[in-house]
NUBA-132374 format. One record per residue: residue number from 1; residue in one letter; chain; x, y, z of N, C-alpha, C in turn. Coordinates in steps of 0.02 Angstrom, whole numbers, padded with zeros to 5 digits. Layout:
% residues N
REC   n res chain  neast nnorth    nup caeast canorth   caup  ceast cnorth    cup
REC NUM   A     A      X      Y      Z      X       Y      Z      X      Y      Z
...
***
This chain:
% residues 153
REC   n res chain  neast nnorth    nup caeast canorth   caup  ceast cnorth    cup
REC   1   M     A  00041 -00059  00000  00000   00000  00000  00044  00063  00000
REC   2   Y     A  00098  00062  00039  00143   00119  00044  00175  00133 -00024
REC   3   V     A  00196  00081 -00060  00228   00088 -00125  00178  00117 -00175
REC   4   L     A  00117  00093 -00173  00064   00118 -00217  00052  00193 -00205
REC   5   R     A  00051  00213 -00142  00040   00282 -00125  00097  00326 -00151
REC   6   R     A  00159  00303 -00144  00217   00340 -00168  00215  00348 -00243
REC   7   C     A  00196  00294 -00279  00192   00297 -00352  00137  00346 -00374
REC   8   L     A  00081  00343 -00340  00025   00387 -00356  00044  00460 -00344
REC   9   F     A  00077  00473 -00287  00100   00541 -00272  00149  00565 -00325
REC  10   G     A  00196  00523 -00345  00245   00541 -00396  00211  00556 -00463
REC  11   L     A  00162  00515 -00481  00126   00525 -00544  00088  00592 -00542
REC  12   I     A  00055  00607 -00487  00019   00670 -00480  00067  00729 -00486
REC  13   A     A  00125  00724 -00454  00175   00778 -00457  00199  00789 -00529
REC  14   I     A  00210  00736 -00566  00232   00742 -00635  00179  00775 -00678
REC  15   V     A  00117  00753 -00671  00061   00782 -00710  00052  00856 -00693
REC  16   A     A  00054  00873 -00628  00046   00943 -00607  00101  00987 -00635
REC  17   T     A  00162  00962 -00634  00218   01001 -00662  00209  01011 -00737
REC  18   G     A  00188  00960 -00771  00176   00965 -00843  00121  01016 -00859
REC  19   L     A  00068  01016 -00820  00014   01065 -00831  00037  01136 -00818
REC  20   M     A  00078  01146 -00767  00104   01213 -00753  00148  01238 -00810
REC  21   V     A  00191  01196 -00835  00235   01215 -00890  00194  01231 -00952
REC  22   A     A  00144  01190 -00967  00102   01201 -01026  00064  01267 -01020
REC  23   S     A  00038  01282 -00961  00000   01344 -00953  00046  01405 -00960
REC  24   C     A  00107  01401 -00936  00155   01457 -00944  00170  01468 -01018
REC  25   E     A  00179  01414 -01056  00192   01421 -01127  00133  01453 -01162
REC  26   S     A  00071  01436 -01143  00012   01466 -01174  00010  01540 -01160
REC  27   V     A  00025  01562 -01100  00025   01633 -01083  00078  01669 -01124
REC  28   N     A  00138  01639 -01131  00190   01671 -01171  00169  01678 -01244
REC  29   K     A  00138  01627 -01272  00115   01631 -01341  00064  01686 -01349
REC  30   L     A  00018  01693 -01301 -00033   01744 -01305 -00002  01813 -01302
REC  31   S     A  00046  01824 -01258  00076   01891 -01253  00115  01907 -01316
REC  32   N     A  00147  01858 -01348  00182   01871 -01410  00133  01887 -01466
REC  33   L     A  00075  01856 -01465  00026   01865 -01517 -00006  01934 -01514
REC  34   T     A -00020  01957 -01455 -00056   02020 -01448 -00010  02080 -01449
REC  35   G     A  00053  02072 -01436  00099   02127 -01439  00087  02178 -01384
REC  36   P     A  00118  02236 -01389  00115   02284 -01334  00056  02331 -01336
REC  37   T     A  00010  02326 -01385 -00041   02378 -01392 -00110  02363 -01364
REC  38   P     A -00123  02308 -01330 -00191   02299 -01303 -00211  02355 -01255
REC  39   D     A -00164  02392 -01226 -00181   02447 -01181 -00202  02509 -01220
REC  40   L     A -00192  02510 -01284 -00209   02567 -01326 -00284  02579 -01326
REC  41   A     A -00304  02641 -01319 -00376   02658 -01319 -00405  02646 -01388
REC  42   P     A -00467  02621 -01393 -00497   02610 -01458 -00526  02675 -01486
REC  43   T     A -00483  02725 -01495 -00503   02789 -01524 -00463  02801 -01587
REC  44   F     A -00492  02841 -01632 -00457   02852 -01696 -00390  02886 -01685
REC  45   S     A -00387  02935 -01640 -00323   02970 -01630 -00268  02923 -01605
REC  46   S     A -00286  02877 -01561 -00237   02828 -01536 -00214  02782 -01592
REC  47   I     A -00262  02758 -01632 -00245   02713 -01688 -00203  02751 -01739
REC  48   Q     A -00220  02814 -01752 -00182   02854 -01800 -00109  02859 -01779
REC  49   L     A -00097  02872 -01716 -00028   02880 -01692  00010  02814 -01687
REC  50   A     A -00022  02763 -01659  00013   02701 -01643  00015  02650 -01700
REC  51   V     A -00034  02653 -01745 -00038   02601 -01796 -00029  02629 -01866
REC  52   I     A -00064  02682 -01883 -00063   02707 -01952  00002  02743 -01968
REC  53   Q     A  00024  02787 -01924  00083   02827 -01939  00147  02787 -01935
REC  54   S     A  00194  02808 -01977  00259   02774 -01979  00300  02792 -01918
REC  55   S     A  00342  02745 -01899  00390   02759 -01845  00457  02734 -01869
REC  56   G     A  00509  02766 -01845  00576   02748 -01866  00593  02675 -01851
REC  57   S     A  00566  02650 -01796  00582   02581 -01777  00540  02530 -01814
REC  58   N     A  00485  02552 -01845  00442   02505 -01881  00414  02537 -01944
REC  59   P     A  00450  02530 -02000  00428   02560 -02063  00370  02523 -02095
REC  60   Q     A  00342  02472 -02062  00288   02433 -02090  00220  02467 -02082
REC  61   R     A  00217  02526 -02056  00154   02559 -02043  00118  02576 -02108
REC  62   C     A  00054  02587 -02102  00009   02600 -02159  00031  02660 -02201
REC  63   I     A  00053  02712 -02167  00068   02775 -02201  00130  02769 -02246
REC  64   A     A  00168  02717 -02239  00227   02708 -02282  00207  02705 -02356
REC  65   C     A  00148  02678 -02371  00124   02674 -02440  00062  02717 -02453
REC  66   H     A  00023  02729 -02401 -00041   02764 -02409 -00035  02838 -02390
REC  67   T     A  00007  02874 -02428  00015   02946 -02418  00021  02979 -02486
REC  68   S     A -00002  03040 -02490  00000   03076 -02555  00059  03123 -02560
REC  69   Q     A  00106  03118 -02515  00163   03163 -02516  00208  03149 -02576
REC  70   G     A  00197  03187 -02629  00238   03181 -02689  00220  03124 -02735
REC  71   R     A  00167  03086 -02721  00148   03031 -02765  00076  03012 -02753
REC  72   N     A  00052  02964 -02792 -00016   02939 -02782 -00015  02887 -02726
REC  73   P     A -00059  02893 -02678 -00061   02843 -02624 -00085  02775 -02650
REC  74   A     A -00060  02722 -02621 -00080   02654 -02641 -00156  02646 -02634
REC  75   A     A -00187  02617 -02685 -00259   02604 -02687 -00300  02669 -02680
REC  76   G     A -00268  02726 -02691 -00302   02790 -02685 -00319  02808 -02613
REC  77   L     A -00290  02773 -02566 -00306   02783 -02495 -00252  02824 -02461
REC  78   D     A -00267  02887 -02447 -00219   02932 -02414 -00234  02932 -02339
REC  79   L     A -00188  02905 -02301 -00197   02900 -02229 -00155  02951 -02190
REC  80   S     A -00132  03003 -02225 -00092   03053 -02189 -00138  03102 -02152
REC  81   A     A -00147  03162 -02177 -00183   03214 -02140 -00258  03199 -02131
REC  82   N     A -00291  03177 -02182 -00364   03167 -02179 -00382  03094 -02179
REC  83   A     A -00348  03055 -02140 -00358   02982 -02140 -00430  02963 -02124
REC  84   F     A -00460  02996 -02076 -00528   02977 -02055 -00577  02984 -02114
REC  85   S     A -00574  03040 -02149 -00622   03051 -02204 -00609  03004 -02262
REC  86   G     A -00550  02975 -02265 -00536   02927 -02319 -00552  02855 -02301
REC  87   L     A -00575  02843 -02239 -00587   02775 -02216 -00661  02759 -02202
REC  88   V     A -00693  02801 -02162 -00759   02785 -02136 -00813  02799 -02188
REC  89   N     A -00852  02747 -02202 -00907   02749 -02252 -00881  02765 -02322
REC  90   V     A -00821  02745 -02337 -00790   02757 -02403 -00785  02690 -02439
REC  91   A     A -00807  02690 -02503 -00804   02629 -02544 -00732  02613 -02561
REC  92   S     A -00717  02549 -02563 -00650   02526 -02584 -00642  02538 -02659
REC  93   R     A -00584  02561 -02678 -00570   02569 -02750 -00552  02502 -02782
REC  94   N     A -00528  02455 -02742 -00505   02391 -02769 -00558  02337 -02769
REC  95   K     A -00606  02340 -02724 -00656   02288 -02719 -00725  02319 -02723
REC  96   P     A -00757  02314 -02782 -00824   02343 -02789 -00873  02314 -02738
REC  97   G     A -00913  02359 -02709 -00963   02338 -02660 -00937  02335 -02589
REC  98   A     A -00872  02343 -02580 -00843   02341 -02512 -00835  02412 -02486
REC  99   T     A -00846  02419 -02421 -00836   02483 -02387 -00777  02476 -02339
REC 100   L     A -00732  02525 -02340 -00671   02519 -02300 -00686  02511 -02226
REC 101   V     A -00724  02557 -02197 -00743   02552 -02126 -00819  02563 -02121
REC 102   V     A -00853  02512 -02096 -00925   02515 -02085 -00935  02524 -02009
REC 103   P     A -00953  02584 -01986 -00961   02595 -01915 -01007  02543 -01883
REC 104   G     A -00984  02514 -01828 -01022   02464 -01792 -01016  02393 -01819
REC 105   D     A -00980  02384 -01875 -00978   02318 -01907 -00907  02301 -01931
REC 106   P     A -00863  02281 -01886 -00794   02266 -01906 -00789  02208 -01955
REC 107   D     A -00833  02158 -01950 -00828   02101 -01995 -00842  02119 -02068
REC 108   N     A -00882  02171 -02079 -00897   02194 -02148 -00856  02254 -02168
REC 109   S     A -00806  02271 -02128 -00761   02327 -02144 -00701  02298 -02183
REC 110   Y     A -00694  02321 -02245 -00642   02293 -02288 -00572  02304 -02260
REC 111   V     A -00561  02357 -02222 -00496   02368 -02191 -00478  02310 -02146
REC 112   I     A -00525  02286 -02106 -00512   02229 -02061 -00497  02167 -02103
REC 113   Q     A -00535  02156 -02155 -00523   02098 -02198 -00453  02100 -02228
REC 114   K     A -00430  02159 -02249 -00363   02166 -02277 -00309  02155 -02224
REC 115   L     A -00320  02182 -02164 -00271   02174 -02110 -00266  02102 -02087
REC 116   E     A -00321  02066 -02089 -00321   01996 -02067 -00305  01947 -02123
REC 117   G     A -00301  01971 -02185 -00286   01927 -02242 -00343  01879 -02256
REC 118   A     A -00405  01903 -02249 -00464   01860 -02258 -00469  01836 -02330
REC 119   T     A -00502  01779 -02340 -00514   01755 -02407 -00561  01804 -02442
REC 120   G     A -00551  01813 -02506 -00594   01856 -02546 -00568  01928 -02552
REC 121   I     A -00512  01944 -02520 -00485   02011 -02528 -00452  02017 -02596
REC 122   V     A -00447  02078 -02621 -00411   02091 -02683 -00339  02109 -02663
REC 123   G     A -00291  02075 -02693 -00222   02088 -02676 -00200  02050 -02614
REC 124   R     A -00150  02077 -02580 -00120   02044 -02523 -00144  02071 -02457
REC 125   Q     A -00128  02033 -02404 -00139   02056 -02336 -00097  02119 -02325
REC 126   M     A -00123  02165 -02286 -00087   02226 -02269 -00055  02219 -02201
REC 127   P     A  00002  02251 -02190  00038   02293 -02237  00070  02252 -02293
REC 128   F     A  00074  02284 -02351  00096   02250 -02412  00165  02219 -02405
REC 129   N     A  00210  02253 -02370  00278   02227 -02363  00287  02182 -02302
REC 130   G     A  00231  02156 -02275  00235   02110 -02218  00251  02040 -02243
REC 131   P     A  00265  01993 -02201  00267   02002 -02129  00328  02042 -02107
REC 132   P     A  00325  02074 -02049  00273   02066 -01999  00210  02106 -02018
REC 133   Y     A  00154  02078 -01998  00090   02111 -02006  00072  02142 -01939
REC 134   L     A  00015  02174 -01936 -00007   02200 -01871 -00018  02142 -01824
REC 135   T     A -00009  02155 -01760 -00020   02102 -01710 -00095  02092 -01701
REC 136   A     A -00113  02036 -01673 -00183   02023 -01657 -00211  02076 -01611
REC 137   G     A -00169  02100 -01564 -00190   02153 -01518 -00205  02218 -01554
REC 138   Q     A -00163  02237 -01603 -00175   02298 -01641 -00240  02293 -01681
REC 139   I     A -00250  02235 -01712 -00312   02226 -01751 -00373  02227 -01706
REC 140   Q     A -00367  02199 -01646 -00423   02200 -01599 -00441  02271 -01579
REC 141   I     A -00391  02315 -01570 -00404   02385 -01554 -00443  02418 -01611
REC 142   I     A -00422  02405 -01672 -00457   02434 -01730 -00528  02406 -01735
REC 143   R     A -00536  02340 -01724 -00602   02310 -01723 -00647  02343 -01671
REC 144   R     A -00619  02354 -01612 -00658   02384 -01557 -00680  02455 -01575
REC 145   W     A -00634  02494 -01605 -00650   02562 -01626 -00708  02561 -01676
REC 146   I     A -00705  02515 -01724 -00759   02510 -01774 -00824  02489 -01740
REC 147   L     A -00820  02439 -01696 -00879   02415 -01660 -00913  02471 -01620
REC 148   L     A -00873  02515 -01592 -00899   02571 -01552 -00924  02629 -01595
REC 149   G     A -00926  02620 -01661 -00954   02670 -01705 -00905  02708 -01748
REC 150   A     A -00840  02691 -01745 -00788   02722 -01786 -00792  02798 -01785
REC 151   K     A -00791  02825 -01725 -00798   02898 -01717 -00731  02933 -01727
REC 152   N     A -00736  02996 -01750 -00676   03037 -01760 -00666  03078 -01696
REC 153   D     A -00619  03059 -01657 -00606   03095 -01595 -00547  03140 -01604
***
C-alpha cells in the first residue's frame, strides 16, 4: 500500500508540473501574439498615432504606402492628414461593393479583412511589405473602434 501511495503521489506531481509548464507556454504565446498595444484606447487618434503613422523603428506602418506626399497613395487611400475622411463609409477602390470602414460592423469593414488577410480580398494582406503584419492586439483595437461606431475623436 505504501509503494502504491508513493507511485500515485509521484505521478500526480509529474502531471501537475507538466500542466504548469504548458500553461506558462500558453501565456507566453498569447503575449507574443497580442503585442504591446492591447492597452491602446480604441479611439481614432490613438490608432492614427500608434498604428497608421510610420515610426523609425517600424517602417511597416500604413502610411509608408498610403500617403499623397509627392505621389499617388496606394489604392487611392491617403492616410496622412485626412485619414478619417478617407476610411469611414468610403467605398473601396479595389473591391467593388466593399466599404473600408462600416461603423459598428468590423466584420464587414474591408480594412479589417485586408489586415487579417481574409479570403476574398483583392491583392495581399496589409501591410503590403509584411510580414510582420499588425499584431492580433492591434487589429483588436481597430475592431473595437469600429464596433464602437468608428468615431472621429
